[in-house]
N, C-alpha and C positions, 0 to 999 in steps of 0.2 A: 539394454539393462533397465531403463526407466519403464519401458513397456511391460517388462516382466514384473517389475515392482508394482505397477498399478493394478495388475491382475492377480496379485498374490492372494492366496487363500489358505495356505498351509497354516497349521497351528504353530504359534510361536511362543516362546517362553514369556511368562508374565512380565519379566523385566523389560522386554521389548515393547509390550503394550503400555506399560507404565511410562516408559521413556517418551513416547510420542505425546502423551498427555502433559507431561512435565515440560516438554519443549513447546507445546502450544501455549501453556500458561507463561512460560518464560518470554516468549515473543509478545503475547497479548498484553502482559503487564509490564514486562521489562522495557519495551520500547518507550511507552509513555513515561515510565519512571526515569529513564535516562534522559529523555527530552526535558522533563521537569528539572532534573539536576543540572543539566547543561544550561538551561534557561536561567536558573538562579545564579549560576556561575557567571554567565554573560552579563546579566543585569547588575550584578554586584561589582564588576570590574570595568564595565563599559558604560559610562553615563549616557551616551547616545542611544543605547538600547531602551532607555526609559524616557529621556527628555529630548531626543533628537527629532528630526523631521519624520513625517509619516513613513517615508520610504526607508529611513534608517531603522525605525522601530520595527517595521515589517520584516526587513532583512534580518535583524538580529533575532526576531522571533522564529522565522522559518529555518534559519541556519542551524539552530539547535536540533531540529528534526532531521535535517539533512545529514549532519554529523552522526547522530545516533543511528540512523538506518544504515549508513555505510559501515559503521563499526560493527553492527550486528551481522551484516553481510560478510565482512571479513572474518568474524567469529565463526559463522556457519561454514565458510570456505575452509578454514583451518580444521574445523571438526570433521568435515567430509574428507579432507586430505588425510587426516589421521585414520579414517576408516577405509581409505583406498578408493574413494569415490570423488568424482569431479563434477562441476556444474554441467559439463557436456553430458554426463551420464543421466542427469535429471531433465534433459531436453531443453536446456536454456537457449541453445543456439539452433534448435531444430525448427525448420520452417513450418511443419504441420500440414493439416488438411484444409481443404476449402471450407468444410463445415465449421472448423474451429475459427477460421478467419471471419466468416460471415457472422457467427454467433458473437465473437468477441467484439467486433466492430459495431455490430447492431446494438449491443448493450452500451458501448461507449457513446454511441449517437444518442440513444434515449437518455442517458445520464447527462450529457452535455445540454440537450434540449431542455431537460428539467431544470438544470442550473441557470440557463439563460433567461428563464422566466423571472428571475430575481433582479436582472439588470435594470429594468425600468424603475423598480423601487429604489435602487441605489443611484439612479440618475447617471448611469454609465452606458454609453453607446454599445450596442451588441457587437459592433464591428471590432471593438477593442479586444474582445476575446480571441479573435483570429488574426489580428494584425497589431500586436503590442509593439511599443517602441521603447527604446532606452532601457531604463531600469526594469520596467515591467516585462520586456522581452527576456532580459537576463533572469528574472525571477521565474518566468514561465518555463524556460529551458531547464533551470536547476531543479525546480519542483517536478517537472514532467519526467526528466531523466531519472531522478532519485526514486520517485514513486513507481514509475514504470518498471525499472529494473529491480530495485531493492525489494519492494513489497511483493512483486511477483516471484522472485527467487525465494524469499522467506516463507510466504504463505501458500503459494501454489506449488512450486517445484519441490521445496524442501519438506514442508509439513505434510502435504498430500502424499508424497512418496513414503514418508515415515509411517503414516497410518496404513498405507498399502502394504508395506513390508511387515507391519505388525499383524497383518491378517484381517484388517477391517474391510468391510464392503465399501462400495463406491459412495453410498449415501453418507457414511461417516467421513470418508475422505473429503467430501465436499462440505459437509455441514460444520464440523469442528474447526478446520482451518478458516472457514468463512467467519465463524463467530469470533475466533481469535483476531482476525483481520479487523472486524468492527471494534472489538475491545481495544485494539492497539491505537485507536483514534481517541483515546481518553483525554488527550491533551486539550480537547475542546470543552472539558468540564468547567474550565474557568469562565466559559460563556453561560454557564447555568445548566442544570440537569436536563431540562426540556430541549434546549438547543443541542446538547450532546446526544440525546436519544434521537433527535431528528437527523443527526449526522451519522451516528453509529449504526442504527438499524438499517437504513438504506445501504450504507457502506458494507455491512455484513452480507446483505442480500446480493449486492453487486459482486462481492468477493466469491460467494457461493456459485453464482452464475458463471463467473470467469473460471471457477474450478471445473464446472461442467465443460466449458470450452477447452480447458487443458486436457481433460479426459477424452473429449471427442477428437482432439488432435493427436491422440495416441501418445500423450506425454510430451507434446511440443509446447514450449513456453513463449515463443516469439509472437504469436498472435495476441496473447494477453499483454505482453510487454508493450507492444505498439498501441493497443487499445487503451491501456492504462496511461501511457504517456499522453495520448491525445486528450483523454478525460481530464488529467491533472494539469495540463499545460494551456488549457483554453479558459474556461469560465472560472474554475476553482481559485486560481491565484487572485483574481479580482474580488471574488466573494470574501476570501480570507483577508485580503488587504482592507476591505471595507469593514469587516468585523473587528479587526485589530485596531484600526485607526478611528472608528466611530462606535465605541463600545456602548453608547447610550442611544444609538439611532434605532 
């Protein structure tokens, strides 16, 4: 079913085309808005989120994003269920092709290597990205699993299939969900506009390329889930931890 959707070219009603754009904006803007709301809620009621140890402040910062993304995944699951579609139909558990795995993992490798170049500036040993301990291992697993599964389901499997069903070509299927993926990282705006652009633009490009991997795998999401997990469970937790606990560095 997912394969047929990705190749859809029939003319569809305007409501179908409008819906996929609305869904893109809902995810691209709704996720950071919910993260902001949950963060405000957490900092208002939990003193440790503001004045606790660096680990506590980091935990309460990222847990808002974790909750928000899983809530959106549940919402999409309920929406699809109402339409008679399941995650399996979108290729969530499909193994895919060798080309999809090679492309997805190659992109993750390049992204991880690019992130690792920041470690010397933060005075963090590069080995910590691959062998975290204690709290940092917990954070890496939570962030990796959440980003790998939730963001790939939302921005690749769901949005790309919606654009395909609406009759858009593969270029739009890749481009718009990728841009929405970058926009969804607006939570970093509190670090400044330039910092956010430095994160959002490469993130959008990476999302587009993982979208290409999703298509090359004939609608299989597992390669990008694994690649996204590796990307977000290695260097990124340490970089974000440094950003959140050293705001003036």
